[in-house]
PyMOL Python script that loads the backbone (N, CA, C, O; Angstrom):
from pymol import cmd

cmd.read_pdbstr("""\
ATOM      1  N   MET A   1      34.678-136.073 -90.068  1.00  0.00           N
ATOM      2  CA  MET A   1      36.042-137.056 -90.129  1.00  0.00           C
ATOM      3  C   MET A   1      36.018-137.576 -88.833  1.00  0.00           C
ATOM      4  O   MET A   1      36.514-138.702 -88.801  1.00  0.00           O
ATOM      5  N   ILE A   2      35.585-137.130 -87.657  1.00  0.00           N
ATOM      6  CA  ILE A   2      36.063-137.852 -86.667  1.00  0.00           C
ATOM      7  C   ILE A   2      35.374-139.443 -86.318  1.00  0.00           C
ATOM      8  O   ILE A   2      35.843-140.312 -85.583  1.00  0.00           O
ATOM      9  N   TYR A   3      34.427-139.459 -86.917  1.00  0.00           N
ATOM     10  CA  TYR A   3      33.614-140.780 -87.523  1.00  0.00           C
ATOM     11  C   TYR A   3      34.733-141.925 -87.969  1.00  0.00           C
ATOM     12  O   TYR A   3      34.982-143.032 -87.492  1.00  0.00           O
ATOM     13  N   VAL A   4      35.329-141.153 -89.142  1.00  0.00           N
ATOM     14  CA  VAL A   4      36.053-142.008 -89.813  1.00  0.00           C
ATOM     15  C   VAL A   4      37.312-142.478 -89.008  1.00  0.00           C
ATOM     16  O   VAL A   4      37.632-143.666 -89.022  1.00  0.00           O
ATOM     17  N   TRP A   5      38.045-141.517 -88.286  1.00  0.00           N
ATOM     18  CA  TRP A   5      39.175-142.185 -87.357  1.00  0.00           C
ATOM     19  C   TRP A   5      38.332-142.955 -86.516  1.00  0.00           C
ATOM     20  O   TRP A   5      38.760-144.106 -86.432  1.00  0.00           O
ATOM     21  N   ALA A   6      37.332-142.766 -85.883  1.00  0.00           N
ATOM     22  CA  ALA A   6      36.832-143.748 -85.174  1.00  0.00           C
ATOM     23  C   ALA A   6      36.642-145.053 -85.250  1.00  0.00           C
ATOM     24  O   ALA A   6      36.729-145.917 -84.377  1.00  0.00           O
ATOM     25  N   MET A   7      36.295-145.139 -86.698  1.00  0.00           N
ATOM     26  CA  MET A   7      35.671-146.380 -87.450  1.00  0.00           C
ATOM     27  C   MET A   7      37.242-146.835 -87.918  1.00  0.00           C
ATOM     28  O   MET A   7      37.150-147.917 -88.498  1.00  0.00           O
ATOM     29  N   ILE A   8      38.200-146.520 -87.879  1.00  0.00           N
ATOM     30  CA  ILE A   8      39.378-146.851 -88.254  1.00  0.00           C
ATOM     31  C   ILE A   8      40.198-147.514 -87.477  1.00  0.00           C
ATOM     32  O   ILE A   8      40.842-148.525 -87.758  1.00  0.00           O
ATOM     33  N   ILE A   9      40.146-146.620 -85.981  1.00  0.00           N
ATOM     34  CA  ILE A   9      40.579-146.822 -84.860  1.00  0.00           C
ATOM     35  C   ILE A   9      39.982-148.368 -84.429  1.00  0.00           C
ATOM     36  O   ILE A   9      40.717-149.356 -84.419  1.00  0.00           O
ATOM     37  N   SER A  10      38.527-148.418 -84.073  1.00  0.00           N
ATOM     38  CA  SER A  10      37.909-149.637 -83.889  1.00  0.00           C
ATOM     39  C   SER A  10      38.100-150.597 -84.602  1.00  0.00           C
ATOM     40  O   SER A  10      37.997-151.694 -84.054  1.00  0.00           O
ATOM     41  N   ALA A  11      38.443-150.559 -86.054  1.00  0.00           N
ATOM     42  CA  ALA A  11      38.797-151.956 -86.864  1.00  0.00           C
ATOM     43  C   ALA A  11      40.423-152.414 -86.484  1.00  0.00           C
ATOM     44  O   ALA A  11      40.914-153.541 -86.531  1.00  0.00           O
ATOM     45  N   VAL A  12      40.957-151.327 -86.156  1.00  0.00           N
ATOM     46  CA  VAL A  12      42.433-151.785 -85.973  1.00  0.00           C
ATOM     47  C   VAL A  12      42.389-152.580 -84.779  1.00  0.00           C
ATOM     48  O   VAL A  12      42.743-153.758 -84.758  1.00  0.00           O
ATOM     49  N   VAL A  13      41.779-151.687 -83.375  1.00  0.00           N
ATOM     50  CA  VAL A  13      41.503-152.693 -82.329  1.00  0.00           C
ATOM     51  C   VAL A  13      41.070-153.952 -82.335  1.00  0.00           C
ATOM     52  O   VAL A  13      41.738-154.830 -81.788  1.00  0.00           O
ATOM     53  N   THR A  14      39.841-154.232 -82.978  1.00  0.00           N
ATOM     54  CA  THR A  14      39.258-155.087 -83.547  1.00  0.00           C
ATOM     55  C   THR A  14      40.466-156.294 -84.113  1.00  0.00           C
ATOM     56  O   THR A  14      40.597-157.420 -83.634  1.00  0.00           O
ATOM     57  N   ILE A  15      40.961-155.931 -84.809  1.00  0.00           N
ATOM     58  CA  ILE A  15      41.879-156.606 -85.426  1.00  0.00           C
ATOM     59  C   ILE A  15      42.981-157.461 -84.579  1.00  0.00           C
ATOM     60  O   ILE A  15      43.080-158.687 -84.527  1.00  0.00           O
ATOM     61  N   LEU A  16      43.712-156.559 -83.986  1.00  0.00           N
ATOM     62  CA  LEU A  16      44.543-156.617 -82.726  1.00  0.00           C
ATOM     63  C   LEU A  16      44.202-157.629 -82.213  1.00  0.00           C
ATOM     64  O   LEU A  16      44.852-158.668 -82.331  1.00  0.00           O
ATOM     65  N   PHE A  17      42.813-157.509 -81.351  1.00  0.00           N
ATOM     66  CA  PHE A  17      42.205-158.178 -80.427  1.00  0.00           C
ATOM     67  C   PHE A  17      41.982-159.599 -80.580  1.00  0.00           C
ATOM     68  O   PHE A  17      42.104-160.505 -79.756  1.00  0.00           O
ATOM     69  N   ASP A  18      41.499-159.626 -82.252  1.00  0.00           N
ATOM     70  CA  ASP A  18      41.341-161.165 -82.649  1.00  0.00           C
ATOM     71  C   ASP A  18      43.027-161.981 -82.927  1.00  0.00           C
ATOM     72  O   ASP A  18      43.438-163.104 -82.636  1.00  0.00           O
ATOM     73  N   MET A  19      43.642-160.855 -83.581  1.00  0.00           N
ATOM     74  CA  MET A  19      45.307-161.664 -83.162  1.00  0.00           C
ATOM     75  C   MET A  19      45.755-162.028 -82.078  1.00  0.00           C
ATOM     76  O   MET A  19      46.751-162.752 -82.089  1.00  0.00           O
ATOM     77  N   ILE A  20      45.191-161.661 -80.895  1.00  0.00           N
ATOM     78  CA  ILE A  20      45.766-161.894 -79.446  1.00  0.00           C
ATOM     79  C   ILE A  20      44.835-163.184 -79.316  1.00  0.00           C
ATOM     80  O   ILE A  20      45.300-164.270 -78.970  1.00  0.00           O
ATOM     81  N   TYR A  21      43.803-163.036 -79.547  1.00  0.00           N
ATOM     82  CA  TYR A  21      43.018-164.034 -78.818  1.00  0.00           C
ATOM     83  C   TYR A  21      43.219-165.434 -79.662  1.00  0.00           C
ATOM     84  O   TYR A  21      43.034-166.526 -79.124  1.00  0.00           O
ATOM     85  N   SER A  22      43.557-165.315 -80.833  1.00  0.00           N
ATOM     86  CA  SER A  22      43.772-166.328 -81.801  1.00  0.00           C
ATOM     87  C   SER A  22      45.284-166.965 -81.194  1.00  0.00           C
ATOM     88  O   SER A  22      45.489-168.145 -80.909  1.00  0.00           O
ATOM     89  N   LYS A  23      46.122-165.986 -81.103  1.00  0.00           N
ATOM     90  CA  LYS A  23      47.170-166.474 -80.495  1.00  0.00           C
ATOM     91  C   LYS A  23      47.146-167.387 -79.103  1.00  0.00           C
ATOM     92  O   LYS A  23      48.006-168.210 -78.789  1.00  0.00           O
ATOM     93  N   ILE A  24      46.112-167.087 -78.448  1.00  0.00           N
ATOM     94  CA  ILE A  24      46.348-167.587 -77.048  1.00  0.00           C
ATOM     95  C   ILE A  24      45.415-168.996 -77.125  1.00  0.00           C
ATOM     96  O   ILE A  24      45.603-169.911 -76.323  1.00  0.00           O
ATOM     97  N   GLN A  25      44.423-169.059 -78.148  1.00  0.00           N
ATOM     98  CA  GLN A  25      43.928-170.212 -78.405  1.00  0.00           C
ATOM     99  C   GLN A  25      44.903-171.328 -79.054  1.00  0.00           C
ATOM    100  O   GLN A  25      44.997-172.522 -78.769  1.00  0.00           O
ATOM    101  N   HIS A  26      45.543-170.621 -79.941  1.00  0.00           N
ATOM    102  CA  HIS A  26      46.549-171.357 -80.363  1.00  0.00           C
ATOM    103  C   HIS A  26      47.574-172.156 -79.221  1.00  0.00           C
ATOM    104  O   HIS A  26      47.991-173.305 -79.371  1.00  0.00           O
ATOM    105  N   GLU A  27      47.789-171.517 -78.383  1.00  0.00           N
ATOM    106  CA  GLU A  27      48.847-171.634 -77.076  1.00  0.00           C
ATOM    107  C   GLU A  27      48.120-172.794 -76.830  1.00  0.00           C
ATOM    108  O   GLU A  27      48.548-173.899 -77.165  1.00  0.00           O
ATOM    109  N   ARG A  28      46.868-172.600 -76.174  1.00  0.00           N
ATOM    110  CA  ARG A  28      45.986-173.718 -75.515  1.00  0.00           C
ATOM    111  C   ARG A  28      45.950-175.024 -76.195  1.00  0.00           C
ATOM    112  O   ARG A  28      46.050-176.094 -75.593  1.00  0.00           O
ATOM    113  N   GLU A  29      45.794-174.896 -77.563  1.00  0.00           N
ATOM    114  CA  GLU A  29      45.641-176.205 -78.419  1.00  0.00           C
ATOM    115  C   GLU A  29      46.948-176.997 -78.407  1.00  0.00           C
ATOM    116  O   GLU A  29      46.894-178.226 -78.365  1.00  0.00           O
ATOM    117  N   VAL A  30      48.363-176.224 -78.449  1.00  0.00           N
ATOM    118  CA  VAL A  30      49.523-176.773 -78.263  1.00  0.00           C
ATOM    119  C   VAL A  30      49.560-177.470 -77.008  1.00  0.00           C
ATOM    120  O   VAL A  30      49.768-178.682 -77.068  1.00  0.00           O
ATOM    121  N   GLU A  31      49.382-176.883 -75.768  1.00  0.00           N
ATOM    122  CA  GLU A  31      49.456-177.254 -74.460  1.00  0.00           C
ATOM    123  C   GLU A  31      48.463-178.553 -74.180  1.00  0.00           C
ATOM    124  O   GLU A  31      48.552-179.331 -73.230  1.00  0.00           O
ATOM    125  N   LYS A  32      47.572-178.579 -75.168  1.00  0.00           N
ATOM    126  CA  LYS A  32      46.549-179.877 -74.878  1.00  0.00           C
ATOM    127  C   LYS A  32      47.045-181.059 -75.673  1.00  0.00           C
ATOM    128  O   LYS A  32      46.814-182.250 -75.463  1.00  0.00           O
ATOM    129  N   SER A  33      47.809-180.477 -76.676  1.00  0.00           N
ATOM    130  CA  SER A  33      48.596-181.820 -77.359  1.00  0.00           C
ATOM    131  C   SER A  33      49.807-182.378 -76.512  1.00  0.00           C
ATOM    132  O   SER A  33      50.090-183.559 -76.314  1.00  0.00           O
ATOM    133  N   TRP A  34      50.391-181.356 -76.105  1.00  0.00           N
ATOM    134  CA  TRP A  34      52.086-181.983 -75.204  1.00  0.00           C
ATOM    135  C   TRP A  34      50.920-182.958 -74.230  1.00  0.00           C
ATOM    136  O   TRP A  34      50.987-184.184 -74.309  1.00  0.00           O
ATOM    137  N   GLN A  35      50.116-182.448 -73.538  1.00  0.00           N
ATOM    138  CA  GLN A  35      49.567-182.904 -72.322  1.00  0.00           C
ATOM    139  C   GLN A  35      48.669-184.500 -72.619  1.00  0.00           C
ATOM    140  O   GLN A  35      48.399-185.294 -71.718  1.00  0.00           O
ATOM    141  N   ALA A  36      48.367-184.665 -73.889  1.00  0.00           N
ATOM    142  CA  ALA A  36      47.695-185.688 -74.348  1.00  0.00           C
ATOM    143  C   ALA A  36      48.940-186.751 -75.021  1.00  0.00           C
ATOM    144  O   ALA A  36      48.687-187.935 -75.244  1.00  0.00           O
ATOM    145  N   LEU A  37      50.284-186.149 -75.297  1.00  0.00           N
ATOM    146  CA  LEU A  37      51.526-187.084 -75.662  1.00  0.00           C
ATOM    147  C   LEU A  37      52.079-187.210 -74.608  1.00  0.00           C
ATOM    148  O   LEU A  37      52.585-188.332 -74.564  1.00  0.00           O
ATOM    149  N   ASN A  38      52.332-186.416 -73.345  1.00  0.00           N
ATOM    150  CA  ASN A  38      52.518-187.240 -72.191  1.00  0.00           C
ATOM    151  C   ASN A  38      51.927-188.157 -71.708  1.00  0.00           C
ATOM    152  O   ASN A  38      52.583-189.141 -71.366  1.00  0.00           O
ATOM    153  N   ASP A  39      50.622-188.141 -71.539  1.00  0.00           N
ATOM    154  CA  ASP A  39      49.460-188.910 -71.364  1.00  0.00           C
ATOM    155  C   ASP A  39      49.862-189.990 -71.857  1.00  0.00           C
ATOM    156  O   ASP A  39      50.371-190.853 -71.142  1.00  0.00           O
ATOM    157  N   GLN A  40      49.692-190.151 -73.291  1.00  0.00           N
ATOM    158  CA  GLN A  40      50.058-191.342 -74.226  1.00  0.00           C
ATOM    159  C   GLN A  40      51.331-192.039 -73.456  1.00  0.00           C
ATOM    160  O   GLN A  40      51.323-193.113 -72.855  1.00  0.00           O
ATOM    161  N   LEU A  41      52.229-191.291 -73.607  1.00  0.00           N
ATOM    162  CA  LEU A  41      53.817-192.069 -73.041  1.00  0.00           C
ATOM    163  C   LEU A  41      53.513-192.629 -71.583  1.00  0.00           C
ATOM    164  O   LEU A  41      53.667-193.834 -71.380  1.00  0.00           O
ATOM    165  N   GLU A  42      53.136-191.885 -70.680  1.00  0.00           N
ATOM    166  CA  GLU A  42      52.882-192.612 -69.098  1.00  0.00           C
ATOM    167  C   GLU A  42      51.967-193.493 -69.277  1.00  0.00           C
ATOM    168  O   GLU A  42      51.817-194.211 -68.289  1.00  0.00           O
ATOM    169  N   ARG A  43      51.187-193.762 -70.285  1.00  0.00           N
ATOM    170  CA  ARG A  43      50.183-194.901 -70.307  1.00  0.00           C
ATOM    171  C   ARG A  43      51.138-196.118 -70.931  1.00  0.00           C
ATOM    172  O   ARG A  43      50.888-197.238 -70.483  1.00  0.00           O
ATOM    173  N   GLU A  44      52.150-196.021 -71.866  1.00  0.00           N
ATOM    174  CA  GLU A  44      53.219-196.777 -72.439  1.00  0.00           C
ATOM    175  C   GLU A  44      54.066-197.382 -71.613  1.00  0.00           C
ATOM    176  O   GLU A  44      54.509-198.516 -71.799  1.00  0.00           O
ATOM    177  N   GLY A  45      54.445-196.347 -70.257  1.00  0.00           N
ATOM    178  CA  GLY A  45      55.173-196.766 -69.388  1.00  0.00           C
ATOM    179  C   GLY A  45      56.582-196.014 -69.923  1.00  0.00           C
ATOM    180  O   GLY A  45      57.646-196.335 -69.395  1.00  0.00           O
ATOM    181  N   LYS A  46      56.552-195.047 -70.940  1.00  0.00           N
ATOM    182  CA  LYS A  46      57.824-194.319 -70.922  1.00  0.00           C
ATOM    183  C   LYS A  46      57.800-193.037 -70.330  1.00  0.00           C
ATOM    184  O   LYS A  46      56.836-192.363 -69.965  1.00  0.00           O
ATOM    185  N   PRO A  47      59.197-192.771 -70.288  1.00  0.00           N
ATOM    186  CA  PRO A  47      59.206-191.128 -69.815  1.00  0.00           C
ATOM    187  C   PRO A  47      58.505-190.002 -70.367  1.00  0.00           C
ATOM    188  O   PRO A  47      58.580-189.823 -71.583  1.00  0.00           O
ATOM    189  N   ARG A  48      57.907-189.305 -69.731  1.00  0.00           N
ATOM    190  CA  ARG A  48      57.402-187.803 -70.409  1.00  0.00           C
ATOM    191  C   ARG A  48      58.208-187.626 -71.248  1.00  0.00           C
ATOM    192  O   ARG A  48      59.345-188.062 -71.066  1.00  0.00           O
ATOM    193  N   TRP A  49      57.853-186.871 -72.534  1.00  0.00           N
ATOM    194  CA  TRP A  49      58.547-185.903 -73.503  1.00  0.00           C
ATOM    195  C   TRP A  49      59.453-185.190 -72.368  1.00  0.00           C
ATOM    196  O   TRP A  49      60.555-185.680 -72.125  1.00  0.00           O
ATOM    197  N   ASP A  50      59.092-184.255 -71.797  1.00  0.00           N
ATOM    198  CA  ASP A  50      59.617-182.924 -70.962  1.00  0.00           C
ATOM    199  C   ASP A  50      60.977-183.873 -70.108  1.00  0.00           C
ATOM    200  O   ASP A  50      62.063-183.348 -69.861  1.00  0.00           O
ATOM    201  N   GLN A  51      60.701-185.052 -69.816  1.00  0.00           N
ATOM    202  CA  GLN A  51      61.790-185.904 -69.177  1.00  0.00           C
ATOM    203  C   GLN A  51      62.741-186.614 -69.970  1.00  0.00           C
ATOM    204  O   GLN A  51      63.765-187.164 -69.564  1.00  0.00           O
ATOM    205  N   MET A  52      62.320-186.553 -71.108  1.00  0.00           N
ATOM    206  CA  MET A  52      63.109-187.419 -72.012  1.00  0.00           C
ATOM    207  C   MET A  52      64.710-186.603 -71.985  1.00  0.00           C
ATOM    208  O   MET A  52      64.784-185.399 -71.738  1.00  0.00           O
ATOM    209  N   ASN A  53      66.067-187.543 -72.308  1.00  0.00           N
ATOM    210  CA  ASN A  53      66.948-186.967 -72.683  1.00  0.00           C
ATOM    211  C   ASN A  53      67.313-187.153 -74.226  1.00  0.00           C
ATOM    212  O   ASN A  53      67.765-188.119 -74.841  1.00  0.00           O
ATOM    213  N   HIS A  54      67.050-186.225 -74.510  1.00  0.00           N
ATOM    214  CA  HIS A  54      67.056-185.757 -76.182  1.00  0.00           C
ATOM    215  C   HIS A  54      68.529-185.773 -76.708  1.00  0.00           C
ATOM    216  O   HIS A  54      68.723-185.856 -77.921  1.00  0.00           O
ATOM    217  N   ASP A  55      69.552-185.697 -75.845  1.00  0.00           N
ATOM    218  CA  ASP A  55      70.680-185.831 -76.334  1.00  0.00           C
ATOM    219  C   ASP A  55      71.369-186.901 -77.025  1.00  0.00           C
ATOM    220  O   ASP A  55      72.308-186.864 -77.820  1.00  0.00           O
ATOM    221  N   ASP A  56      70.520-188.117 -76.423  1.00  0.00           N
ATOM    222  CA  ASP A  56      70.678-189.430 -76.936  1.00  0.00           C
ATOM    223  C   ASP A  56      70.178-189.956 -78.388  1.00  0.00           C
ATOM    224  O   ASP A  56      70.703-190.879 -79.011  1.00  0.00           O
ATOM    225  N   GLU A  57      69.063-189.190 -78.802  1.00  0.00           N
ATOM    226  CA  GLU A  57      68.579-189.273 -79.834  1.00  0.00           C
ATOM    227  C   GLU A  57      69.398-189.547 -80.900  1.00  0.00           C
ATOM    228  O   GLU A  57      70.462-188.941 -80.773  1.00  0.00           O
ATOM    229  N   GLY A  58      69.324-190.435 -82.241  1.00  0.00           N
ATOM    230  CA  GLY A  58      69.817-190.583 -83.358  1.00  0.00           C
ATOM    231  C   GLY A  58      71.141-191.335 -82.835  1.00  0.00           C
ATOM    232  O   GLY A  58      72.060-191.257 -83.650  1.00  0.00           O
ATOM    233  N   LYS A  59      71.410-191.967 -81.789  1.00  0.00           N
ATOM    234  CA  LYS A  59      72.652-192.630 -81.837  1.00  0.00           C
ATOM    235  C   LYS A  59      72.286-194.082 -81.946  1.00  0.00           C
ATOM    236  O   LYS A  59      73.168-194.939 -82.008  1.00  0.00           O
TER     237      LYS A  59
END
""", "prot")
cmd.dss("prot")
cmd.show_as("cartoon", "prot")
cmd.util.cbc("prot")
cmd.orient("prot")
């Protein structure tokens, strides 16, 4: 019976680890995308996305 519990706990830990790892990978990809966007804006001579005044959008 202890082996069954060990297998269940191992499976749960593996799933949690995979979820955390995929979240970290996703965050890295998002950061790379933002960096690419900001680099493109700088090449075009525009302000970086995080430096834009977003209150003026749509006017």
